[in-house]
Each structure stands twice: as C-alpha cells, then as structure tokens.
N, C-alpha and C positions, 0 to 999 in steps of 0.2 A: 218569403213563403210563410203561409199560415201554419201555426203549430198544429200538430195532430189532434190536440185537445179540442180545437175549434172545428174540426172536420168530422163529417159523419163516419160512424164505424163502417169499415168496408163490408162487413156482413149484412148491413142494412141496405146496401146498394144493389140495384139491378145490374145486369150485365153491361148494358150500354153506358150507364153512368160510371161504373168502375173502369170500363175500357177507356172512355173518353178522358177521365182524370189521369189514368195511367199514361196515355199518349201525351198529355200535357207535361207530366213529370219527366218523361223520357226526353221530350224536346228541350225542356229546361236543363236537364242534366247534360245533354249533348252540347249545349251552348258553353258549358264549362266555366260559367261566370259566377256561379253561386259560391258563397263562403262554405268552408268545409263542414261546419255544423249543420247548415241548411242542406247541403248535399247528402249528408248521412240521414237526416230526417226524411228527405224526399225519397232516398233509396229504400228506407224501411217502409215508408208508406207505399211505394211502388211494389215492393214484395208482397205486402198485404193485399193490394188491389189485384195483382197477378194471381195470387192464390184464390181470391174470390172469383175471378173470371174462370179459372180452371174448375173450381167447384161447380159453378153454374153449368159450364159446358159438359162436365162429367155427368151431372144430373140429367141434362138433356139427352146425352148419348145413352144413358141407362134407360130412359123412358122410351127412346126410339128402339133400342134393342129388345125391350119387353114387348113392344107392339109387333115387331117383326119376327120375334122368335117363336111365337105361338100362332101359326096360321089357322084360319077358320074360326077365330073368336069374334069376328065382326058380326054385327046384326044382319040378318037376311030379310 
C-alpha cells in the first residue's frame, strides 16, 4: 500500500474518485492479508474517504432541499 503522503488529499477528490478508492481499500482489507501497519493506514485513509463522500452527498442533499423547499422560484 502506498503511504498517505503519496496519495491525494481526500478533500481534493470528487465523489466518484473517493468512492472508488474506498471500494478498493475495503476489498483489500476484507482479504485480510495486509500487515497490521498497512491495515491501520488503509483504515485511516478509508475513514477520510468515507467522510469526504458523506460531505459531498450532504452538500448535494442540501442543494436539492433548497431547490424543492421554495416552490415558484423557477423562471417562467
């Protein structure tokens, strides 16, 4: 596993990039073959990626809520 110093900051990733990397990490962790230190590093990275995905989804939900909460604001 590459160290976190060589990977992009999760905050700089889009949803799909963060999700895809998280999926790869989960698959690796489920394999159970990584050394303990690598496992911990991957777990921490996965937590950061999951938080990024949640942040993006929360932002999207807020945008949708804003648009649907105020009827009659669309152009006529």
